[in-house]
VEXLUMMI-840501 format. One record per residue (C-alpha): residue in one letter; x, y, z negated. Coordinates in Angstrom, 3 decimals. Each point is the difference from the previous one (the first is absolute). Example, Ala and Ser with C-alpha at 12.3 -4.5 7.8 and 13.67 -1.06 7.14 Angstrom:
// residues 2
+---+----------+----------+----------+
! r !     east !    north !       up !
+---+----------+----------+----------+
! A !   12.300 !   -4.500 !   -7.800 !
! S !    1.370 !    3.440 !    0.660 !
+---+----------+----------+----------+
//
This chain:
// residues 439
+---+----------+----------+----------+
! r !     east !    north !       up !
+---+----------+----------+----------+
! M !   19.040 ! -130.169 !   76.415 !
! R !   -1.882 !    0.420 !    3.275 !
! I !    1.500 !    2.738 !    2.172 !
! S !   -1.135 !    1.429 !    3.327 !
! I !    2.612 !    1.818 !    2.060 !
! F !   -1.258 !    2.487 !    2.574 !
! G !    2.392 !    0.226 !    2.912 !
! I !    2.098 !   -3.053 !    0.827 !
! G !    2.753 !    1.729 !    1.855 !
! Y !    3.512 !    0.128 !   -1.367 !
! V !   -0.644 !    0.977 !   -3.630 !
! G !   -3.297 !   -1.858 !   -0.236 !
! A !    1.363 !   -3.257 !    1.373 !
! V !    3.002 !    0.033 !   -2.342 !
! S !   -2.134 !    0.931 !   -3.004 !
! S !   -2.519 !   -2.717 !    0.878 !
! A !    2.640 !   -2.701 !    0.272 !
! C !    1.906 !    1.048 !   -3.123 !
! L !   -3.072 !    0.406 !   -2.205 !
! A !   -1.254 !   -3.398 !    1.137 !
! S !    3.392 !   -1.481 !   -0.867 !
! L !   -0.507 !    1.312 !   -3.554 !
! G !   -3.176 !   -2.077 !   -0.260 !
! H !   -2.652 !    2.580 !    0.874 !
! E !   -2.774 !   -0.627 !    2.486 !
! V !    0.340 !    2.493 !    2.834 !
! M !   -2.265 !    1.009 !    2.868 !
! G !    1.387 !    2.193 !    2.758 !
! V !   -2.428 !    2.425 !    1.645 !
! D !    0.610 !    1.548 !    3.403 !
! V !   -1.920 !    1.388 !    2.966 !
! S !    2.275 !   -1.991 !    2.329 !
! A !   -1.552 !   -3.359 !    0.824 !
! D !    3.411 !   -1.228 !    1.192 !
! K !    1.676 !    0.712 !   -3.349 !
! V !   -2.844 !   -1.626 !   -1.910 !
! A !    0.181 !   -3.094 !    2.211 !
! M !    3.796 !   -0.252 !   -0.330 !
! L !   -0.086 !    0.239 !   -3.778 !
! N !   -2.757 !   -2.604 !   -0.241 !
! R !    2.157 !   -2.341 !    2.109 !
! G !    2.867 !    0.484 !   -2.424 !
! Q !    1.992 !    2.167 !    2.408 !
! S !    1.632 !    3.308 !   -0.893 !
! P !   -1.131 !    3.052 !    1.980 !
! I !    3.459 !    1.565 !   -0.518 !
! V !    3.620 !   -1.075 !    0.435 !
! E !    1.806 !    0.046 !   -3.343 !
! D !    2.479 !   -2.202 !   -1.873 !
! D !   -1.642 !   -2.693 !   -2.157 !
! I !   -3.561 !    1.078 !    0.846 !
! D !   -0.999 !   -2.866 !    2.315 !
! G !    0.424 !   -2.699 !   -2.613 !
! L !   -1.708 !    2.002 !   -2.728 !
! I !   -3.084 !    0.622 !    2.123 !
! A !   -0.174 !   -3.571 !    1.276 !
! D !    0.261 !   -1.390 !   -3.534 !
! A !   -2.553 !    2.439 !   -1.406 !
! V !   -2.590 !   -0.780 !    2.691 !
! R !    0.582 !   -3.742 !   -0.356 !
! D !   -0.466 !    0.238 !   -3.783 !
! G !   -3.211 !    2.012 !    0.340 !
! K !    1.567 !    3.107 !   -1.548 !
! L !   -0.170 !    2.217 !    3.090 !
! S !   -2.664 !    0.725 !    2.590 !
! A !   -1.158 !    2.899 !    2.157 !
! T !   -3.220 !    1.654 !    1.126 !
! S !   -1.393 !    3.094 !    1.713 !
! D !   -3.010 !    0.123 !   -2.338 !
! V !    0.568 !    2.842 !   -2.485 !
! A !   -3.080 !   -0.702 !   -2.120 !
! A !    0.865 !   -3.680 !   -0.324 !
! A !    3.591 !    0.780 !   -0.991 !
! I !   -1.078 !    2.479 !   -2.684 !
! A !   -2.675 !   -2.329 !   -1.373 !
! W !    2.538 !   -2.837 !   -0.206 !
! S !    2.922 !    1.936 !   -1.527 !
! D !    0.796 !    1.777 !   -3.260 !
! M !    2.569 !    2.368 !    1.471 !
! S !    0.595 !    1.567 !    3.410 !
! F !    3.317 !    1.226 !    1.368 !
! I !   -0.041 !    2.637 !    2.743 !
! S !    2.924 !   -0.552 !    2.373 !
! V !   -1.154 !    1.675 !    3.197 !
! G !    2.219 !    2.177 !    2.164 !
! T !    0.591 !    3.712 !   -0.628 !
! P !    1.762 !    1.115 !    3.203 !
! S !    0.972 !    3.547 !    0.905 !
! A !   -2.684 !    2.256 !    1.427 !
! A !    0.714 !    2.300 !    2.941 !
! D !    1.037 !    2.856 !   -2.328 !
! G !    2.368 !   -2.202 !   -2.013 !
! S !   -2.327 !   -0.441 !   -2.956 !
! V !   -1.136 !   -3.467 !   -1.003 !
! S !   -3.071 !   -1.419 !    1.715 !
! M !   -2.469 !   -1.196 !   -2.620 !
! V !   -2.563 !   -1.342 !    2.477 !
! A !    0.498 !   -3.660 !   -0.913 !
! V !    0.235 !    0.712 !   -3.740 !
! D !   -3.195 !    2.062 !    0.026 !
! A !   -1.894 !   -2.682 !    1.895 !
! V !    1.057 !   -2.886 !   -2.216 !
! V !   -0.553 !    1.939 !   -3.252 !
! A !   -3.553 !    0.868 !    1.039 !
! A !   -0.669 !   -3.603 !    1.051 !
! I !    1.364 !   -1.367 !   -3.277 !
! G !   -2.088 !    2.493 !   -1.984 !
! R !   -3.196 !   -1.004 !    1.778 !
! A !    0.743 !   -3.667 !   -0.576 !
! I !    0.708 !    0.572 !   -3.713 !
! A !   -3.468 !    1.542 !   -0.324 !
! G !   -1.451 !   -3.381 !    0.881 !
! K !    1.784 !   -2.036 !   -2.699 !
! A !   -0.640 !   -0.174 !   -3.727 !
! G !    3.451 !   -0.571 !   -1.425 !
! T !    3.024 !    2.246 !   -0.498 !
! H !    2.195 !    0.662 !    3.003 !
! T !    3.540 !    1.375 !    0.174 !
! V !    1.347 !    1.839 !    3.035 !
! V !    3.754 !    0.356 !    0.524 !
! M !    1.686 !    2.267 !    2.557 !
! R !    3.113 !   -1.498 !    1.576 !
! S !    0.029 !    2.214 !    3.097 !
! T !    2.320 !    3.003 !   -0.036 !
! V !   -2.224 !    3.025 !   -0.615 !
! P !    0.723 !    3.652 !   -0.900 !
! P !   -0.013 !    1.191 !   -3.621 !
! G !   -3.529 !    0.896 !   -1.044 !
! T !   -1.665 !   -2.686 !    2.113 !
! A !   -1.334 !   -1.903 !   -3.008 !
! E !   -1.739 !    2.873 !   -1.759 !
! D !   -0.908 !    2.164 !    2.975 !
! R !   -0.973 !   -2.629 !    2.530 !
! V !   -0.261 !   -3.654 !   -0.973 !
! I !   -1.640 !    0.055 !   -3.433 !
! P !   -2.779 !    2.448 !    1.017 !
! V !   -0.877 !   -2.174 !    3.014 !
! L !    0.095 !   -3.209 !   -2.028 !
! E !   -2.224 !    1.514 !   -2.671 !
! Q !   -2.510 !    1.383 !    2.476 !
! A !   -0.159 !   -3.119 !    2.165 !
! S !   -0.148 !   -2.467 !   -2.912 !
! G !   -2.320 !    2.017 !   -2.221 !
! R !    2.445 !   -0.483 !   -2.898 !
! K !    2.393 !    2.204 !   -1.917 !
! L !    3.638 !   -0.864 !   -0.529 !
! G !    0.148 !   -2.156 !   -3.125 !
! D !   -3.575 !   -1.220 !    0.460 !
! R !    0.629 !   -3.402 !    1.589 !
! L !    2.322 !    1.802 !    2.420 !
! H !    3.774 !    0.362 !   -0.348 !
! Y !    2.494 !    1.580 !    2.342 !
! Y !    3.798 !   -0.181 !    0.029 !
! S !    2.798 !    1.237 !    2.212 !
! N !    2.614 !   -2.692 !    0.631 !
! P !    2.502 !    1.122 !    2.664 !
! E !    2.024 !   -2.731 !    1.636 !
! F !    3.780 !    0.062 !    0.430 !
! L !    0.377 !   -2.826 !    2.491 !
! R !    2.817 !    0.107 !    2.545 !
! E !   -0.577 !   -1.747 !    3.287 !
! G !    2.256 !   -3.036 !    0.161 !
! S !    0.107 !   -0.505 !   -3.772 !
! S !   -3.586 !    0.766 !   -1.040 !
! V !   -0.732 !   -3.344 !   -1.644 !
! R !    3.094 !    0.305 !   -2.161 !
! D !   -0.844 !    3.648 !   -0.700 !
! F !   -3.514 !   -0.944 !   -1.134 !
! H !    1.312 !   -2.457 !   -2.580 !
! A !    2.971 !    2.119 !   -1.137 !
! P !   -0.957 !    3.694 !    0.318 !
! P !    1.943 !    2.808 !   -1.702 !
! F !   -3.215 !    0.572 !   -1.953 !
! T !   -3.741 !   -0.470 !    0.316 !
! L !   -1.600 !    3.422 !    0.303 !
! I !   -3.621 !    0.585 !   -1.003 !
! G !   -1.903 !    3.272 !    0.051 !
! A !   -3.064 !    0.088 !   -2.247 !
! A !   -2.547 !    2.344 !   -1.517 !
! D !    0.789 !    1.641 !   -3.356 !
! G !   -0.507 !   -2.455 !   -2.844 !
! D !   -0.068 !   -3.074 !    2.252 !
! D !    2.778 !   -2.412 !   -0.972 !
! A !   -0.483 !   -2.008 !    3.232 !
! A !   -0.303 !   -3.294 !   -1.857 !
! V !   -1.263 !   -1.847 !    3.075 !
! M !    3.035 !    1.164 !    2.003 !
! R !    2.373 !   -0.983 !   -2.789 !
! E !   -1.540 !   -3.470 !    0.032 !
! L !    0.228 !   -0.228 !    3.780 !
! Y !    3.687 !    0.905 !    0.128 !
! A !    1.089 !   -1.790 !   -3.173 !
! P !    1.896 !   -2.711 !    1.974 !
! V !    1.817 !    2.575 !    2.151 !
! A !    3.466 !    1.215 !   -0.986 !
! G !    0.580 !    3.715 !   -0.506 !
! E !   -1.223 !    2.463 !   -2.587 !
! F !   -3.668 !    0.969 !    0.017 !
! Q !   -0.260 !    3.783 !    0.446 !
! L !   -3.344 !    1.657 !   -0.776 !
! T !   -0.531 !    3.611 !    1.033 !
! S !   -2.588 !    2.380 !    1.453 !
! Y !   -1.552 !   -0.468 !    3.422 !
! K !    1.842 !    2.959 !    1.502 !
! V !    3.421 !   -1.042 !   -1.271 !
! A !   -0.467 !   -3.565 !    1.240 !
! E !   -1.126 !    1.240 !    3.406 !
! S !    3.028 !    2.326 !    0.169 !
! V !    2.725 !   -2.527 !   -0.790 !
! K !   -0.383 !   -1.923 !    3.276 !
! Y !    0.378 !    3.223 !    1.971 !
! L !    3.006 !    1.038 !   -2.062 !
! S !    1.621 !   -3.376 !    0.556 !
! N !   -0.401 !   -0.077 !    3.762 !
! V !    0.944 !    3.637 !    0.541 !
! Y !    3.093 !   -0.494 !   -2.169 !
! H !    0.947 !   -3.098 !    1.973 !
! A !   -0.341 !    2.074 !    3.173 !
! V !    2.197 !    2.723 !   -1.524 !
! K !    2.647 !   -2.560 !   -0.980 !
! L !    0.067 !   -1.544 !    3.467 !
! A !    0.165 !    3.374 !    1.732 !
! F !    2.696 !    1.174 !   -2.416 !
! A !    2.087 !   -3.144 !    0.553 !
! N !   -0.297 !    0.287 !    3.771 !
! E !    0.792 !    3.715 !    0.168 !
! A !    2.810 !   -0.044 !   -2.541 !
! G !    1.370 !   -3.194 !    1.555 !
! A !    0.085 !    1.667 !    3.416 !
! V !    1.933 !    2.968 !   -1.416 !
! L !    2.539 !   -2.292 !   -1.638 !
! A !    0.365 !   -2.136 !    3.111 !
! A !    0.654 !    3.131 !    2.080 !
! H !    3.075 !    0.563 !   -2.189 !
! G !    1.244 !   -3.574 !    0.252 !
! V !   -1.368 !   -1.175 !   -3.357 !
! D !   -1.350 !   -3.526 !   -0.452 !
! A !   -3.462 !    1.166 !   -1.061 !
! R !   -1.172 !   -3.413 !   -1.180 !
! A !    3.035 !   -0.362 !   -2.258 !
! A !   -0.565 !    3.513 !   -1.393 !
! F !   -3.675 !   -0.681 !   -0.690 !
! S !    0.820 !   -3.352 !   -1.562 !
! L !    2.151 !    1.755 !   -2.579 !
! F !   -2.537 !    2.827 !   -0.336 !
! C !   -2.602 !   -2.577 !   -1.060 !
! E !    2.267 !   -1.381 !   -2.720 !
! D !   -0.789 !    3.095 !   -2.092 !
! R !   -3.094 !   -1.080 !   -1.917 !
! V !    0.251 !    2.912 !   -2.456 !
! L !   -0.733 !    2.817 !    2.449 !
! N !   -0.217 !   -1.139 !    3.621 !
! I !   -2.282 !   -3.032 !   -0.285 !
! S !   -1.964 !    0.802 !   -3.136 !
! P !   -2.807 !    2.174 !   -1.394 !
! A !    2.479 !    2.883 !   -0.251 !
! Y !   -1.278 !    3.186 !    1.694 !
! L !   -3.391 !   -1.556 !    0.721 !
! R !   -1.915 !    2.277 !   -2.354 !
! P !   -2.048 !    2.818 !    1.566 !
! G !    1.397 !    3.283 !   -1.167 !
! F !    1.738 !    3.158 !    1.132 !
! A !    2.546 !    0.558 !    2.749 !
! F !    3.512 !   -1.439 !   -0.134 !
! G !    3.107 !    2.168 !   -0.234 !
! G !    3.477 !    0.092 !   -1.479 !
! S !    3.462 !   -0.146 !    1.478 !
! C !   -0.342 !   -3.421 !    1.661 !
! L !   -3.327 !   -0.800 !    1.649 !
! P !   -0.519 !    3.144 !    2.124 !
! K !    3.693 !    0.257 !    0.923 !
! D !    0.378 !   -3.649 !    0.957 !
! T !   -3.241 !   -0.005 !    1.939 !
! R !    1.239 !    2.943 !    2.082 !
! S !    3.367 !   -1.691 !    0.427 !
! F !   -1.606 !   -3.210 !    1.203 !
! L !   -2.152 !    1.951 !    2.467 !
! A !    3.193 !    1.613 !    1.298 !
! L !    1.436 !   -3.485 !    0.514 !
! A !   -3.121 !   -0.860 !    1.966 !
! D !    0.475 !    3.053 !    2.216 !
! A !    3.663 !   -0.830 !    0.548 !
! G !   -0.916 !   -3.565 !    0.930 !
! G !   -2.774 !    1.014 !    2.378 !
! V !   -2.726 !   -1.571 !   -2.148 !
! A !   -3.391 !    1.688 !   -0.525 !
! P !   -1.187 !   -1.067 !   -3.488 !
! I !   -3.630 !    1.124 !    0.068 !
! L !   -0.867 !   -1.229 !   -3.497 !
! L !    3.175 !    1.167 !   -1.708 !
! R !   -0.283 !    3.402 !    1.663 !
! Q !   -3.226 !    0.587 !   -1.942 !
! L !    1.402 !   -0.700 !   -3.483 !
! L !    1.119 !    3.517 !   -0.865 !
! P !   -3.050 !    1.750 !    1.519 !
! A !   -2.255 !   -2.454 !   -1.849 !
! N !    1.854 !    0.761 !   -3.218 !
! Q !   -0.418 !    3.742 !    0.531 !
! S !   -3.719 !   -0.501 !    0.599 !
! V !   -0.294 !   -1.339 !   -3.574 !
! V !    1.375 !    3.294 !   -1.303 !
! D !   -2.295 !    2.001 !    2.287 !
! R !   -3.088 !   -1.972 !   -0.973 !
! S !    0.802 !    0.301 !   -3.702 !
! F !    0.638 !    3.733 !    0.249 !
! D !   -3.331 !    0.596 !    1.727 !
! A !   -1.893 !   -2.030 !   -2.597 !
! I !    1.667 !    1.774 !   -2.924 !
! V !   -0.703 !    3.437 !    1.466 !
! R !   -3.706 !   -0.806 !    0.151 !
! H !    0.006 !   -0.524 !   -3.783 !
! C !    2.084 !    3.048 !   -0.916 !
! P !   -2.057 !    3.156 !    0.525 !
! D !    2.008 !    2.049 !   -2.529 !
! R !    3.294 !   -0.886 !    1.784 !
! K !    1.677 !   -1.031 !   -3.269 !
! L !    1.304 !   -3.521 !   -0.548 !
! A !    2.544 !   -2.138 !   -1.819 !
! L !    2.185 !   -2.499 !    1.856 !
! F !    1.397 !   -2.945 !   -1.937 !
! G !    3.008 !   -1.519 !    1.738 !
! L !    2.371 !    1.724 !    2.419 !
! A !    2.750 !   -2.569 !    0.671 !
! F !   -0.901 !   -2.539 !    2.673 !
! K !   -0.760 !   -2.576 !   -2.706 !
! S !   -0.050 !   -0.317 !   -3.773 !
! G !    3.232 !   -0.497 !   -1.922 !
! T !    2.278 !    1.932 !    2.350 !
! D !    0.846 !    3.640 !    0.696 !
! D !    0.486 !   -0.584 !    3.734 !
! L !   -2.024 !    2.703 !    1.744 !
! R !    1.270 !   -0.665 !    3.520 !
! E !   -2.908 !   -0.387 !    2.402 !
! S !   -2.375 !   -0.493 !   -2.917 !
! P !   -3.611 !    0.155 !    1.210 !
! F !   -0.816 !    1.789 !   -3.265 !
! V !    2.422 !    2.769 !    0.940 !
! T !   -1.794 !    0.219 !    3.345 !
! L !   -3.331 !    0.192 !   -1.802 !
! A !    1.305 !    2.694 !   -2.368 !
! E !    1.319 !    2.022 !    2.940 !
! R !   -3.398 !   -0.153 !    1.670 !
! F !   -1.725 !    1.358 !   -3.091 !
! L !    2.566 !    2.743 !   -0.533 !
! G !   -0.229 !    0.980 !    3.640 !
! K !   -3.753 !    0.415 !   -0.383 !
! G !    0.427 !    2.210 !   -3.064 !
! Y !   -1.042 !   -2.512 !   -2.677 !
! D !    0.988 !    0.492 !   -3.639 !
! L !    1.985 !   -3.188 !   -0.575 !
! C !    1.531 !   -1.517 !   -3.152 !
! I !    2.181 !   -3.118 !    0.251 !
! F !    0.926 !   -2.586 !   -2.624 !
! D !    2.554 !   -2.744 !    0.663 !
! R !    2.051 !   -1.117 !   -2.993 !
! S !    2.787 !   -1.364 !    2.220 !
! V !    0.568 !    3.205 !    1.965 !
! Q !    2.285 !    2.429 !   -1.808 !
! I !    1.122 !    2.815 !    2.265 !
! A !    3.348 !    0.490 !   -1.731 !
! R !    0.955 !   -3.629 !    0.588 !
! L !   -0.794 !   -0.139 !    3.715 !
! T !    3.136 !   -0.376 !    2.093 !
! G !    1.235 !   -0.505 !    3.541 !
! S !   -2.412 !   -0.588 !    2.856 !
! N !   -2.864 !   -0.373 !   -2.463 !
! R !    0.501 !    3.548 !   -1.294 !
! A !    0.597 !    1.371 !    3.479 !
! F !   -3.228 !   -1.531 !    1.218 !
! I !   -2.231 !    1.468 !   -2.694 !
! E !    1.688 !    3.414 !    0.115 !
! R !   -0.826 !    0.089 !    3.682 !
! E !   -3.582 !   -1.247 !   -0.380 !
! I !   -1.120 !    1.691 !   -3.264 !
! P !    2.624 !    2.632 !   -0.905 !
! H !   -1.655 !    1.069 !   -3.265 !
! L !   -0.938 !   -3.417 !   -1.328 !
! E !    1.124 !    0.776 !   -3.560 !
! R !   -2.846 !    2.509 !   -0.325 !
! L !   -2.569 !   -2.723 !    0.729 !
! M !    1.305 !   -2.761 !   -2.267 !
! V !   -1.393 !   -0.434 !   -3.517 !
! A !    1.100 !   -2.116 !   -2.941 !
! S !   -3.194 !   -1.863 !   -0.937 !
! P !   -3.309 !   -1.255 !    1.400 !
! A !   -1.886 !    2.406 !   -2.269 !
! E !    1.914 !    2.969 !    1.386 !
! A !   -0.668 !   -1.143 !    3.558 !
! L !   -3.739 !   -0.260 !   -0.628 !
! A !   -0.351 !    3.273 !   -1.902 !
! G !   -2.387 !    2.264 !    1.904 !
! R !   -0.505 !   -2.575 !    2.744 !
! K !   -2.884 !   -2.397 !    0.551 !
! L !    1.412 !   -2.020 !    2.887 !
! A !    2.835 !   -2.490 !   -0.509 !
! V !    1.681 !   -1.788 !    2.892 !
! I !    1.642 !   -3.180 !   -1.273 !
! G !    2.914 !   -0.990 !    2.207 !
! H !    1.720 !   -2.059 !   -2.677 !
! V !    0.237 !    0.200 !   -3.776 !
! A !    2.504 !   -1.960 !   -2.068 !
! P !   -1.704 !   -2.403 !   -2.446 !
! A !    1.566 !    1.921 !   -2.907 !
! D !   -1.823 !    3.178 !    1.097 !
! R !   -3.428 !   -1.515 !    0.617 !
! P !   -1.283 !    0.299 !   -3.607 !
! A !    0.882 !    3.708 !   -0.015 !
! L !   -1.694 !    0.472 !    3.377 !
! I !   -3.164 !   -1.758 !   -1.125 !
! A !   -0.086 !    2.007 !   -3.243 !
! A !    0.244 !    3.267 !    1.944 !
! L !   -2.819 !   -0.817 !    2.406 !
! D !   -3.244 !    1.833 !   -0.660 !
! G !   -2.535 !    0.283 !    2.794 !
! H !    2.672 !   -0.312 !    2.699 !
! V !   -0.379 !   -1.388 !    3.489 !
! L !    2.663 !   -2.666 !    0.572 !
! F !    1.295 !   -0.724 !    3.481 !
! D !    1.847 !   -3.238 !   -0.661 !
! L !    2.402 !   -0.777 !    2.847 !
! A !    1.710 !   -2.708 !   -2.054 !
! G !   -2.933 !   -2.192 !   -1.034 !
! I !    0.740 !    0.151 !   -3.746 !
! A !   -2.546 !   -2.209 !   -1.752 !
! E !    0.037 !    1.956 !   -3.289 !
! L !   -1.310 !    3.093 !    1.751 !
! R !   -3.117 !   -1.538 !    1.507 !
! N !   -2.507 !    0.298 !   -2.830 !
! I !    1.003 !    2.940 !   -2.175 !
! P !   -3.093 !    1.651 !   -1.514 !
! G !   -0.666 !    3.481 !    1.305 !
! T !    2.203 !   -0.304 !    3.087 !
! I !   -0.868 !   -0.500 !    3.653 !
! Y !    2.189 !   -2.679 !    1.542 !
! V !    0.744 !    0.082 !    3.711 !
! G !    2.162 !   -2.811 !    1.352 !
! L !    0.679 !    0.960 !    3.582 !
! C !    0.864 !   -3.508 !    1.165 !
! W !   -2.095 !   -2.055 !   -2.357 !
+---+----------+----------+----------+
//
């Protein structure tokens, strides 16, 4: 395959060298005459492990070259990768100046060729860029419609400086965003020799995953540094503690808790977060990130409450789930208790169903907590989903045990569902309006 790569900086140079090593013919395209000259001499424009030899070999074998001529590169190639920079603008948003310029130039050049051309975005761009920005410009500049000798894919890169060549050949997955109904056959063919599962999704999801990854990495680093400083202030070997922390692959280093949903609660997370912050204070450490955890959690409750209120003009609703999570009767610091209190305080007519919460069986601190927060809870609890929904058209789904979901679905009739749990069975029930606050 003949591939032109626009932007031969870090990502472009690595992609050029690695694709050439897979047997493709590659032409780098850049406005910098120095980068073009270096690549044509077989020299890498970046410093990176293993890159020098790959580029030298590719140029020597006639698999890699470079140019500043956009029209020539498009006419020569079947596919173009966009790997230009997307730095921060003055207001913190991403600057799309280079992306906009190269997309328009590619579109104009495509208009002058007869064959099909594929454009692939490797640069990190915000969700919505494909449909709201790139595709309209490509279509207008090329005089073609997507699917009519013009294809566009999002293909975010996950290359770490210092190990990018190895990362290219052994990624966690190959991520492709495509239009509905497009199976991305050309991208499957391109990446067939590369290890890692091929993941096909929508443009917006593909564009989002790179942001999620980098922001999460930043969160992990900040968390490790702040928490490590707190531990060190109390004489703990923070590296040893984190080494053991990372041995838990069930919860700590895993997909656990990485599902958008409602606020956290229970007897452990809020309490231990406050306790750890107290340790920070005692040790003279100012944990800026950790200090925001509980306020951020409360903001989820506030945001959800405001959204629900907007859909509840008759001030009557059913709440499914009161314990902090399904399968327990632990009400301590449950965000659903907080939500219920907010509604009761505003005079809402509230019915609650939670099969695990039986007032007579609540004991100890759990009972003391709920008697303090909602003294007359027994008047609000009902025994079935149908009873909870009777006379109410708005249902707030905190959590529902799988055994109760058929009864809930059977009782729904024209209801608005605020699904805080992301329950798949509730998404497409005829006659209901589904609102997933985080999805």
